[in-house]
N, CA, C and O atoms as a CHARMM CRD file, in Angstrom:
* protein
*
  336
    1    1 MET  N    248.81200 186.53600 -57.04200 PROA 1      0.00000
    2    1 MET  CA   249.89400 187.54200 -57.11000 PROA 1      0.00000
    3    1 MET  C    249.92600 188.12700 -55.58400 PROA 1      0.00000
    4    1 MET  O    248.86100 188.62600 -55.21900 PROA 1      0.00000
    5    2 GLU  N    250.88700 188.13500 -54.74100 PROA 2      0.00000
    6    2 GLU  CA   250.93200 188.80500 -53.52000 PROA 2      0.00000
    7    2 GLU  C    251.83300 190.02700 -53.64400 PROA 2      0.00000
    8    2 GLU  O    252.88500 190.00400 -54.28200 PROA 2      0.00000
    9    3 VAL  N    251.36500 191.10300 -52.99800 PROA 3      0.00000
   10    3 VAL  CA   252.18700 192.43300 -53.10600 PROA 3      0.00000
   11    3 VAL  C    252.00100 193.07300 -51.73500 PROA 3      0.00000
   12    3 VAL  O    251.12800 192.73000 -50.93700 PROA 3      0.00000
   13    4 THR  N    252.87500 194.00800 -51.54100 PROA 4      0.00000
   14    4 THR  CA   252.86300 194.79700 -50.26100 PROA 4      0.00000
   15    4 THR  C    251.99800 196.04600 -50.32400 PROA 4      0.00000
   16    4 THR  O    251.56200 196.48800 -51.38700 PROA 4      0.00000
   17    5 ILE  N    251.78500 196.56000 -49.20600 PROA 5      0.00000
   18    5 ILE  CA   250.75500 197.76700 -49.24400 PROA 5      0.00000
   19    5 ILE  C    251.60900 198.86700 -49.96900 PROA 5      0.00000
   20    5 ILE  O    251.03600 199.52800 -50.83600 PROA 5      0.00000
   21    6 HSD  N    252.91100 199.11900 -49.69600 PROA 6      0.00000
   22    6 HSD  CA   253.56900 200.13300 -50.43500 PROA 6      0.00000
   23    6 HSD  C    253.55500 199.96500 -52.07100 PROA 6      0.00000
   24    6 HSD  O    253.53100 200.93700 -52.82500 PROA 6      0.00000
   25    7 HSD  N    253.57100 198.67300 -52.49200 PROA 7      0.00000
   26    7 HSD  CA   253.62200 198.44700 -53.98900 PROA 7      0.00000
   27    7 HSD  C    252.15700 198.73700 -54.35000 PROA 7      0.00000
   28    7 HSD  O    252.02200 199.22000 -55.47400 PROA 7      0.00000
   29    8 VAL  N    250.98800 198.54100 -53.61800 PROA 8      0.00000
   30    8 VAL  CA   249.63800 198.92900 -53.95900 PROA 8      0.00000
   31    8 VAL  C    249.77300 200.46900 -53.92600 PROA 8      0.00000
   32    8 VAL  O    249.25900 200.97100 -54.92500 PROA 8      0.00000
   33    9 GLU  N    250.22000 201.21300 -53.21700 PROA 9      0.00000
   34    9 GLU  CA   250.00800 202.52800 -53.12800 PROA 9      0.00000
   35    9 GLU  C    250.79100 203.17200 -54.36700 PROA 9      0.00000
   36    9 GLU  O    250.38700 204.23800 -54.83200 PROA 9      0.00000
   37   10 THR  N    251.79900 202.59200 -54.84700 PROA 10     0.00000
   38   10 THR  CA   252.43800 203.06200 -56.07600 PROA 10     0.00000
   39   10 THR  C    252.03000 202.52500 -57.33800 PROA 10     0.00000
   40   10 THR  O    252.45700 203.10500 -58.33700 PROA 10     0.00000
   41   11 HSD  N    251.23200 201.45300 -57.50000 PROA 11     0.00000
   42   11 HSD  CA   250.91500 200.83300 -58.60900 PROA 11     0.00000
   43   11 HSD  C    249.34000 200.40200 -58.65800 PROA 11     0.00000
   44   11 HSD  O    249.02600 199.44100 -59.36200 PROA 11     0.00000
   45   12 LEU  N    248.54000 200.97200 -58.05800 PROA 12     0.00000
   46   12 LEU  CA   247.09100 200.63500 -57.93300 PROA 12     0.00000
   47   12 LEU  C    246.51000 200.49900 -59.30200 PROA 12     0.00000
   48   12 LEU  O    245.79000 199.52100 -59.50400 PROA 12     0.00000
   49   13 SER  N    246.72500 201.34500 -60.26600 PROA 13     0.00000
   50   13 SER  CA   245.94400 201.31200 -61.46000 PROA 13     0.00000
   51   13 SER  C    246.42900 200.00900 -62.33200 PROA 13     0.00000
   52   13 SER  O    245.64000 199.38600 -63.04300 PROA 13     0.00000
   53   14 LYS  N    247.61600 199.71700 -62.21900 PROA 14     0.00000
   54   14 LYS  CA   248.20800 198.54800 -62.88900 PROA 14     0.00000
   55   14 LYS  C    247.59200 197.38200 -62.25300 PROA 14     0.00000
   56   14 LYS  O    247.15600 196.48400 -62.97400 PROA 14     0.00000
   57   15 LEU  N    247.50300 197.29500 -60.88400 PROA 15     0.00000
   58   15 LEU  CA   246.92600 196.08300 -60.16700 PROA 15     0.00000
   59   15 LEU  C    245.47100 195.98400 -60.51400 PROA 15     0.00000
   60   15 LEU  O    245.01400 194.87400 -60.78800 PROA 15     0.00000
   61   16 ILE  N    244.70600 197.04200 -60.52800 PROA 16     0.00000
   62   16 ILE  CA   243.25300 196.94400 -60.90800 PROA 16     0.00000
   63   16 ILE  C    243.07800 196.41400 -62.31300 PROA 16     0.00000
   64   16 ILE  O    242.16800 195.62500 -62.56400 PROA 16     0.00000
   65   17 GLU  N    243.94200 196.83600 -63.25000 PROA 17     0.00000
   66   17 GLU  CA   243.98400 196.25200 -64.52600 PROA 17     0.00000
   67   17 GLU  C    244.18500 194.70100 -64.51000 PROA 17     0.00000
   68   17 GLU  O    243.49500 193.91200 -65.15500 PROA 17     0.00000
   69   18 LEU  N    245.09500 194.41200 -63.78700 PROA 18     0.00000
   70   18 LEU  CA   245.39500 192.84800 -63.66700 PROA 18     0.00000
   71   18 LEU  C    244.27500 192.18600 -63.19200 PROA 18     0.00000
   72   18 LEU  O    243.94800 191.13000 -63.73300 PROA 18     0.00000
   73   19 ALA  N    243.55800 192.68800 -62.15700 PROA 19     0.00000
   74   19 ALA  CA   242.44200 192.00400 -61.46200 PROA 19     0.00000
   75   19 ALA  C    241.27900 192.03000 -62.39800 PROA 19     0.00000
   76   19 ALA  O    240.51100 191.06800 -62.42900 PROA 19     0.00000
   77   20 GLU  N    241.10200 193.08100 -63.16900 PROA 20     0.00000
   78   20 GLU  CA   240.14800 193.02200 -64.26100 PROA 20     0.00000
   79   20 GLU  C    240.15500 191.88200 -65.23400 PROA 20     0.00000
   80   20 GLU  O    239.10300 191.41200 -65.66600 PROA 20     0.00000
   81   21 HSD  N    241.28100 191.45700 -65.56400 PROA 21     0.00000
   82   21 HSD  CA   241.74100 190.52300 -66.41500 PROA 21     0.00000
   83   21 HSD  C    241.79600 189.04400 -65.67100 PROA 21     0.00000
   84   21 HSD  O    242.34900 188.09800 -66.23100 PROA 21     0.00000
   85   22 GLY  N    241.26600 188.93400 -64.54600 PROA 22     0.00000
   86   22 GLY  CA   241.37400 187.60000 -63.85500 PROA 22     0.00000
   87   22 GLY  C    242.35600 187.40100 -62.81700 PROA 22     0.00000
   88   22 GLY  O    242.18400 186.46500 -62.03700 PROA 22     0.00000
   89   23 GLU  N    243.32600 188.12300 -62.70300 PROA 23     0.00000
   90   23 GLU  CA   244.41800 187.99000 -61.65400 PROA 23     0.00000
   91   23 GLU  C    243.84200 188.28500 -60.35800 PROA 23     0.00000
   92   23 GLU  O    243.10200 189.25000 -60.16600 PROA 23     0.00000
   93   24 GLU  N    244.19800 187.41400 -59.43100 PROA 24     0.00000
   94   24 GLU  CA   243.80800 187.60700 -57.92200 PROA 24     0.00000
   95   24 GLU  C    245.02900 188.21300 -57.19200 PROA 24     0.00000
   96   24 GLU  O    246.11800 187.63800 -57.17600 PROA 24     0.00000
   97   25 ILE  N    244.79100 189.43900 -56.56900 PROA 25     0.00000
   98   25 ILE  CA   245.85100 190.23200 -56.02400 PROA 25     0.00000
   99   25 ILE  C    245.62400 190.13000 -54.39900 PROA 25     0.00000
  100   25 ILE  O    244.61400 190.53800 -53.82500 PROA 25     0.00000
  101   26 VAL  N    246.62300 189.58000 -53.84100 PROA 26     0.00000
  102   26 VAL  CA   246.61000 189.41600 -52.44500 PROA 26     0.00000
  103   26 VAL  C    247.65300 190.64900 -51.83300 PROA 26     0.00000
  104   26 VAL  O    248.82100 190.78500 -52.19900 PROA 26     0.00000
  105   27 ILE  N    247.04000 191.40800 -50.93700 PROA 27     0.00000
  106   27 ILE  CA   247.78200 192.44600 -50.38200 PROA 27     0.00000
  107   27 ILE  C    248.31700 192.04100 -48.92600 PROA 27     0.00000
  108   27 ILE  O    247.55000 191.64300 -48.04900 PROA 27     0.00000
  109   28 ALA  N    249.52500 192.15900 -48.76900 PROA 28     0.00000
  110   28 ALA  CA   250.17500 191.74100 -47.33600 PROA 28     0.00000
  111   28 ALA  C    250.74200 192.92200 -46.72200 PROA 28     0.00000
  112   28 ALA  O    251.20800 193.86000 -47.36900 PROA 28     0.00000
  113   29 ARG  N    250.68600 192.84900 -45.31000 PROA 29     0.00000
  114   29 ARG  CA   251.16900 193.73500 -44.42100 PROA 29     0.00000
  115   29 ARG  C    252.17600 192.99700 -43.46900 PROA 29     0.00000
  116   29 ARG  O    251.75400 192.02000 -42.85000 PROA 29     0.00000
  117   30 ALA  N    253.30200 193.34500 -43.33200 PROA 30     0.00000
  118   30 ALA  CA   254.20600 192.51400 -42.47200 PROA 30     0.00000
  119   30 ALA  C    254.42600 191.03500 -42.81700 PROA 30     0.00000
  120   30 ALA  O    254.75900 190.21100 -41.96600 PROA 30     0.00000
  121   31 GLY  N    254.20800 190.72000 -44.20700 PROA 31     0.00000
  122   31 GLY  CA   254.33600 189.30500 -44.57900 PROA 31     0.00000
  123   31 GLY  C    253.07400 188.58500 -44.38100 PROA 31     0.00000
  124   31 GLY  O    252.97000 187.42100 -44.76800 PROA 31     0.00000
  125   32 GLN  N    252.09700 189.20800 -43.79700 PROA 32     0.00000
  126   32 GLN  CA   250.66200 188.48200 -43.49800 PROA 32     0.00000
  127   32 GLN  C    249.65900 189.02300 -44.62600 PROA 32     0.00000
  128   32 GLN  O    249.47100 190.22200 -44.83500 PROA 32     0.00000
  129   33 ALA  N    249.11100 188.09600 -45.24600 PROA 33     0.00000
  130   33 ALA  CA   247.96100 188.47900 -46.10800 PROA 33     0.00000
  131   33 ALA  C    246.77100 189.13100 -45.43700 PROA 33     0.00000
  132   33 ALA  O    246.23700 188.55400 -44.49000 PROA 33     0.00000
  133   34 VAL  N    246.36600 190.19000 -45.83100 PROA 34     0.00000
  134   34 VAL  CA   245.24000 190.96800 -45.31200 PROA 34     0.00000
  135   34 VAL  C    244.27700 191.09300 -46.16000 PROA 34     0.00000
  136   34 VAL  O    243.16900 191.15300 -45.62800 PROA 34     0.00000
  137   35 VAL  N    244.29700 191.16300 -47.43800 PROA 35     0.00000
  138   35 VAL  CA   243.28400 191.77700 -48.33200 PROA 35     0.00000
  139   35 VAL  C    243.35600 190.92600 -49.63000 PROA 35     0.00000
  140   35 VAL  O    244.48700 190.65000 -50.03200 PROA 35     0.00000
  141   36 LYS  N    242.34200 190.50200 -50.29700 PROA 36     0.00000
  142   36 LYS  CA   242.41600 189.92800 -51.56500 PROA 36     0.00000
  143   36 LYS  C    241.46300 190.84800 -52.53200 PROA 36     0.00000
  144   36 LYS  O    240.29100 191.12300 -52.27100 PROA 36     0.00000
  145   37 MET  N    242.19700 191.28000 -53.72100 PROA 37     0.00000
  146   37 MET  CA   241.42400 192.10200 -54.52700 PROA 37     0.00000
  147   37 MET  C    241.19900 191.20900 -55.96400 PROA 37     0.00000
  148   37 MET  O    242.08300 190.68400 -56.64100 PROA 37     0.00000
  149   38 VAL  N    239.94300 191.20800 -56.17400 PROA 38     0.00000
  150   38 VAL  CA   239.39800 190.51700 -57.35800 PROA 38     0.00000
  151   38 VAL  C    238.38800 191.36800 -58.11500 PROA 38     0.00000
  152   38 VAL  O    237.73400 192.22500 -57.52100 PROA 38     0.00000
  153   39 ALA  N    238.24400 191.12800 -59.50000 PROA 39     0.00000
  154   39 ALA  CA   237.37600 191.86000 -60.18700 PROA 39     0.00000
  155   39 ALA  C    235.82300 191.44700 -59.79900 PROA 39     0.00000
  156   39 ALA  O    235.40500 190.34500 -59.44400 PROA 39     0.00000
  157   40 VAL  N    235.12500 192.65000 -59.97600 PROA 40     0.00000
  158   40 VAL  CA   233.65600 192.25000 -59.81500 PROA 40     0.00000
  159   40 VAL  C    233.11000 191.61300 -60.98100 PROA 40     0.00000
  160   40 VAL  O    233.42300 192.05200 -62.08700 PROA 40     0.00000
  161   41 PRO  N    232.30800 190.60100 -60.87000 PROA 41     0.00000
  162   41 PRO  CA   231.78100 189.88400 -62.01400 PROA 41     0.00000
  163   41 PRO  C    230.77100 190.83100 -62.84900 PROA 41     0.00000
  164   41 PRO  O    230.00500 191.58800 -62.25200 PROA 41     0.00000
  165   42 ALA  N    230.80500 190.75800 -64.16800 PROA 42     0.00000
  166   42 ALA  CA   230.03300 191.53400 -65.01900 PROA 42     0.00000
  167   42 ALA  C    228.51300 191.31100 -64.78700 PROA 42     0.00000
  168   42 ALA  O    228.09100 190.18900 -64.50600 PROA 42     0.00000
  169   43 ARG  N    227.82700 192.21100 -64.88700 PROA 43     0.00000
  170   43 ARG  CA   226.34700 191.93500 -64.68100 PROA 43     0.00000
  171   43 ARG  C    225.69600 191.44800 -66.13900 PROA 43     0.00000
  172   43 ARG  O    225.98600 191.99200 -67.20500 PROA 43     0.00000
  173   44 PRO  N    224.88500 190.47400 -66.02300 PROA 44     0.00000
  174   44 PRO  CA   224.31900 190.02300 -67.34000 PROA 44     0.00000
  175   44 PRO  C    223.43800 191.26000 -67.79300 PROA 44     0.00000
  176   44 PRO  O    222.68400 191.91900 -67.07800 PROA 44     0.00000
  177   45 LYS  N    223.73100 191.44500 -69.29300 PROA 45     0.00000
  178   45 LYS  CA   222.82300 192.30900 -69.92300 PROA 45     0.00000
  179   45 LYS  C    221.35000 191.96700 -69.94900 PROA 45     0.00000
  180   45 LYS  O    221.06200 190.78900 -70.16000 PROA 45     0.00000
  181   46 ARG  N    220.38900 192.83900 -69.76200 PROA 46     0.00000
  182   46 ARG  CA   219.02600 192.67900 -69.79300 PROA 46     0.00000
  183   46 ARG  C    218.59000 192.69900 -71.26800 PROA 46     0.00000
  184   46 ARG  O    219.02900 193.54100 -72.05100 PROA 46     0.00000
  185   47 LYS  N    217.66800 191.69600 -71.63900 PROA 47     0.00000
  186   47 LYS  CA   217.13900 191.56800 -72.99900 PROA 47     0.00000
  187   47 LYS  C    216.07200 192.58900 -73.10200 PROA 47     0.00000
  188   47 LYS  O    215.21200 192.67100 -72.22500 PROA 47     0.00000
  189   48 LEU  N    216.08600 193.35500 -74.11300 PROA 48     0.00000
  190   48 LEU  CA   215.26200 194.32700 -74.46000 PROA 48     0.00000
  191   48 LEU  C    213.95600 193.81300 -75.10300 PROA 48     0.00000
  192   48 LEU  O    214.00800 192.70800 -75.64300 PROA 48     0.00000
  193   49 ILE  N    212.72700 194.52900 -75.10600 PROA 49     0.00000
  194   49 ILE  CA   211.59500 194.06000 -75.76200 PROA 49     0.00000
  195   49 ILE  C    212.01800 194.34800 -77.27600 PROA 49     0.00000
  196   49 ILE  O    212.61200 195.31500 -77.75300 PROA 49     0.00000
  197   50 GLY  N    211.48800 193.12400 -77.90800 PROA 50     0.00000
  198   50 GLY  CA   211.83100 193.14100 -79.36700 PROA 50     0.00000
  199   50 GLY  C    213.24500 192.60500 -79.75000 PROA 50     0.00000
  200   50 GLY  O    213.73800 192.78800 -80.86300 PROA 50     0.00000
  201   51 SER  N    213.89500 191.88500 -78.67200 PROA 51     0.00000
  202   51 SER  CA   215.13100 191.25300 -78.92300 PROA 51     0.00000
  203   51 SER  C    215.00000 189.98500 -79.69400 PROA 51     0.00000
  204   51 SER  O    215.95400 189.57600 -80.35600 PROA 51     0.00000
  205   52 ALA  N    213.92100 189.37100 -79.64600 PROA 52     0.00000
  206   52 ALA  CA   213.72200 188.27700 -80.51300 PROA 52     0.00000
  207   52 ALA  C    213.32600 188.44800 -82.03300 PROA 52     0.00000
  208   52 ALA  O    212.90000 187.54600 -82.75500 PROA 52     0.00000
  209   53 GLU  N    213.54100 189.75400 -82.38800 PROA 53     0.00000
  210   53 GLU  CA   213.13200 189.95800 -83.77000 PROA 53     0.00000
  211   53 GLU  C    213.81600 188.99100 -84.80600 PROA 53     0.00000
  212   53 GLU  O    215.02100 188.75400 -84.72100 PROA 53     0.00000
  213   54 GLY  N    213.12300 188.50600 -85.66400 PROA 54     0.00000
  214   54 GLY  CA   213.56700 187.52700 -86.64900 PROA 54     0.00000
  215   54 GLY  C    213.81400 186.17900 -86.23200 PROA 54     0.00000
  216   54 GLY  O    214.37000 185.38900 -86.99500 PROA 54     0.00000
  217   55 GLU  N    213.42500 185.83700 -85.01800 PROA 55     0.00000
  218   55 GLU  CA   213.41200 184.45500 -84.48500 PROA 55     0.00000
  219   55 GLU  C    212.04100 183.96700 -84.29900 PROA 55     0.00000
  220   55 GLU  O    211.90000 182.80100 -83.92700 PROA 55     0.00000
  221   56 ILE  N    210.93800 184.75500 -84.52300 PROA 56     0.00000
  222   56 ILE  CA   209.61300 184.27700 -84.45400 PROA 56     0.00000
  223   56 ILE  C    209.01700 184.22200 -85.82900 PROA 56     0.00000
  224   56 ILE  O    209.07900 185.23100 -86.53100 PROA 56     0.00000
  225   57 ARG  N    208.47900 183.19300 -86.24900 PROA 57     0.00000
  226   57 ARG  CA   207.73100 183.40400 -87.64600 PROA 57     0.00000
  227   57 ARG  C    206.28100 183.15200 -87.28900 PROA 57     0.00000
  228   57 ARG  O    205.88600 182.35500 -86.43800 PROA 57     0.00000
  229   58 VAL  N    205.51000 183.97500 -88.09000 PROA 58     0.00000
  230   58 VAL  CA   204.04700 183.94500 -87.98100 PROA 58     0.00000
  231   58 VAL  C    203.62300 183.45700 -89.37000 PROA 58     0.00000
  232   58 VAL  O    203.98200 184.11000 -90.35000 PROA 58     0.00000
  233   59 PHE  N    202.89800 182.37300 -89.51500 PROA 59     0.00000
  234   59 PHE  CA   202.40700 181.94800 -90.94300 PROA 59     0.00000
  235   59 PHE  C    201.13200 182.67100 -91.25000 PROA 59     0.00000
  236   59 PHE  O    200.38300 183.23800 -90.45400 PROA 59     0.00000
  237   60 ASP  N    201.01800 182.54500 -92.57400 PROA 60     0.00000
  238   60 ASP  CA   199.82800 183.37700 -93.13100 PROA 60     0.00000
  239   60 ASP  C    198.53200 182.99900 -92.63900 PROA 60     0.00000
  240   60 ASP  O    197.67400 183.86500 -92.46900 PROA 60     0.00000
  241   61 ASP  N    198.30300 181.77100 -92.38900 PROA 61     0.00000
  242   61 ASP  CA   197.04600 181.21700 -92.12300 PROA 61     0.00000
  243   61 ASP  C    196.75800 181.46600 -90.61300 PROA 61     0.00000
  244   61 ASP  O    195.69500 180.99100 -90.21400 PROA 61     0.00000
  245   62 SER  N    197.41600 182.03700 -89.83400 PROA 62     0.00000
  246   62 SER  CA   197.29100 182.17300 -88.31700 PROA 62     0.00000
  247   62 SER  C    196.19700 183.06400 -87.97000 PROA 62     0.00000
  248   62 SER  O    195.66400 182.90500 -86.87200 PROA 62     0.00000
  249   63 ASN  N    195.75200 184.06200 -88.82000 PROA 63     0.00000
  250   63 ASN  CA   194.72500 184.91700 -88.51800 PROA 63     0.00000
  251   63 ASN  C    193.53700 184.69400 -89.22700 PROA 63     0.00000
  252   63 ASN  O    192.64800 185.54500 -89.25500 PROA 63     0.00000
  253   64 VAL  N    193.43900 183.43600 -89.89500 PROA 64     0.00000
  254   64 VAL  CA   192.01800 183.07500 -90.45300 PROA 64     0.00000
  255   64 VAL  C    191.03300 182.71800 -89.34800 PROA 64     0.00000
  256   64 VAL  O    191.30800 181.93700 -88.43700 PROA 64     0.00000
  257   65 PRO  N    189.93300 183.30500 -89.48200 PROA 65     0.00000
  258   65 PRO  CA   188.87100 183.26300 -88.51500 PROA 65     0.00000
  259   65 PRO  C    188.61600 181.78700 -87.85800 PROA 65     0.00000
  260   65 PRO  O    188.43800 181.65700 -86.64600 PROA 65     0.00000
  261   66 GLU  N    188.61500 180.89100 -88.60100 PROA 66     0.00000
  262   66 GLU  CA   188.34400 179.40000 -88.13100 PROA 66     0.00000
  263   66 GLU  C    189.58300 178.99700 -87.25700 PROA 66     0.00000
  264   66 GLU  O    189.45600 178.50800 -86.13500 PROA 66     0.00000
  265   67 LYS  N    190.63900 179.21100 -87.78400 PROA 67     0.00000
  266   67 LYS  CA   192.01700 178.99200 -86.90500 PROA 67     0.00000
  267   67 LYS  C    191.97700 179.70300 -85.59900 PROA 67     0.00000
  268   67 LYS  O    192.45300 179.16500 -84.59900 PROA 67     0.00000
  269   68 SER  N    191.39100 180.97900 -85.55100 PROA 68     0.00000
  270   68 SER  CA   191.26200 181.73100 -84.30000 PROA 68     0.00000
  271   68 SER  C    190.53200 181.14900 -83.43700 PROA 68     0.00000
  272   68 SER  O    190.95800 181.09400 -82.28400 PROA 68     0.00000
  273   69 LYS  N    189.25500 180.56500 -83.76000 PROA 69     0.00000
  274   69 LYS  CA   188.30200 179.98800 -82.97500 PROA 69     0.00000
  275   69 LYS  C    188.99000 178.67200 -82.42000 PROA 69     0.00000
  276   69 LYS  O    188.89700 178.41500 -81.22000 PROA 69     0.00000
  277   70 ASP  N    189.71300 177.79600 -83.32400 PROA 70     0.00000
  278   70 ASP  CA   190.38700 176.71300 -82.81200 PROA 70     0.00000
  279   70 ASP  C    191.37300 176.98700 -81.70200 PROA 70     0.00000
  280   70 ASP  O    191.40300 176.33500 -80.65800 PROA 70     0.00000
  281   71 ILE  N    192.17800 177.99200 -81.99000 PROA 71     0.00000
  282   71 ILE  CA   193.32900 178.32200 -81.04700 PROA 71     0.00000
  283   71 ILE  C    192.56600 178.80800 -79.72600 PROA 71     0.00000
  284   71 ILE  O    192.91700 178.39500 -78.62000 PROA 71     0.00000
  285   72 ALA  N    191.52700 179.68700 -79.89100 PROA 72     0.00000
  286   72 ALA  CA   190.97700 180.06800 -78.43700 PROA 72     0.00000
  287   72 ALA  C    190.32000 178.89100 -77.71200 PROA 72     0.00000
  288   72 ALA  O    190.25600 178.78000 -76.48700 PROA 72     0.00000
  289   73 GLY  N    189.83700 178.02000 -78.61600 PROA 73     0.00000
  290   73 GLY  CA   189.11900 177.04200 -77.87300 PROA 73     0.00000
  291   73 GLY  C    190.17900 176.05000 -77.11200 PROA 73     0.00000
  292   73 GLY  O    189.91800 175.46000 -76.06400 PROA 73     0.00000
  293   74 SER  N    191.39000 175.97000 -77.80800 PROA 74     0.00000
  294   74 SER  CA   192.36100 175.09300 -77.29700 PROA 74     0.00000
  295   74 SER  C    192.88000 175.84200 -75.93200 PROA 74     0.00000
  296   74 SER  O    193.20300 175.17200 -74.95100 PROA 74     0.00000
  297   75 LEU  N    192.92700 177.02300 -75.93400 PROA 75     0.00000
  298   75 LEU  CA   193.35800 177.91800 -74.75900 PROA 75     0.00000
  299   75 LEU  C    192.42600 177.80700 -73.69600 PROA 75     0.00000
  300   75 LEU  O    192.77900 177.86600 -72.51800 PROA 75     0.00000
  301   76 ASN  N    191.19600 177.64300 -74.07600 PROA 76     0.00000
  302   76 ASN  CA   190.11600 177.58000 -72.98900 PROA 76     0.00000
  303   76 ASN  C    189.76900 176.24800 -72.63900 PROA 76     0.00000
  304   76 ASN  O    188.76900 176.00000 -71.96500 PROA 76     0.00000
  305   77 GLY  N    190.61000 175.30900 -73.10000 PROA 77     0.00000
  306   77 GLY  CA   190.39400 174.09000 -72.51300 PROA 77     0.00000
  307   77 GLY  C    189.50700 173.10000 -73.47300 PROA 77     0.00000
  308   77 GLY  O    189.41500 171.90800 -73.18200 PROA 77     0.00000
  309   78 SER  N    188.93400 173.57800 -74.49300 PROA 78     0.00000
  310   78 SER  CA   188.19100 172.62000 -75.29200 PROA 78     0.00000
  311   78 SER  C    188.67100 172.43600 -76.65200 PROA 78     0.00000
  312   78 SER  O    189.24800 173.34000 -77.25600 PROA 78     0.00000
  313   79 LEU  N    188.43200 171.21300 -77.18300 PROA 79     0.00000
  314   79 LEU  CA   189.11800 170.94800 -78.61500 PROA 79     0.00000
  315   79 LEU  C    188.20500 171.33100 -79.83000 PROA 79     0.00000
  316   79 LEU  O    186.98000 171.21900 -79.86600 PROA 79     0.00000
  317   80 PRO  N    188.91800 171.74100 -80.68600 PROA 80     0.00000
  318   80 PRO  CA   188.24500 172.20900 -81.95100 PROA 80     0.00000
  319   80 PRO  C    187.28200 171.02700 -82.50800 PROA 80     0.00000
  320   80 PRO  O    187.60700 169.85000 -82.35100 PROA 80     0.00000
  321   81 ASP  N    186.11900 171.38600 -83.14600 PROA 81     0.00000
  322   81 ASP  CA   185.26300 170.36200 -83.64100 PROA 81     0.00000
  323   81 ASP  C    185.99100 169.63400 -84.75000 PROA 81     0.00000
  324   81 ASP  O    186.83000 170.17800 -85.46700 PROA 81     0.00000
  325   82 ASP  N    185.60900 168.34700 -84.84500 PROA 82     0.00000
  326   82 ASP  CA   186.08000 167.48700 -85.97200 PROA 82     0.00000
  327   82 ASP  C    185.29900 167.76200 -87.13000 PROA 82     0.00000
  328   82 ASP  O    184.06800 167.76900 -87.13300 PROA 82     0.00000
  329   83 LYS  N    186.11100 168.01500 -88.22700 PROA 83     0.00000
  330   83 LYS  CA   185.42800 168.32800 -89.68300 PROA 83     0.00000
  331   83 LYS  C    185.75900 167.32100 -90.59600 PROA 83     0.00000
  332   83 LYS  O    186.77200 167.45000 -91.28200 PROA 83     0.00000
  333   84 HSD  N    184.99000 166.26500 -90.70300 PROA 84     0.00000
  334   84 HSD  CA   185.27900 164.98500 -91.45900 PROA 84     0.00000
  335   84 HSD  C    184.42100 165.15400 -92.66700 PROA 84     0.00000
  336   84 HSD  O    184.39700 164.28100 -93.53400 PROA 84     0.00000
């Protein structure tokens, strides 16, 4: 949408609302486009600590001492002992 500076002076609030809804407003002086008004993109919301609540499951046997040793060994680069 192209408007004159006079139109902007009298309808700024409405033009801002239109821009917020995706309309591109071009402001012209003496028939020449001089300014483009567009909405500022919304900033993404930051995830808060604990925002994954309910998405992570911990199984009952994850804190068993034997499992803890196996997990620690895996993290340190060694494999757990074979128990046949």
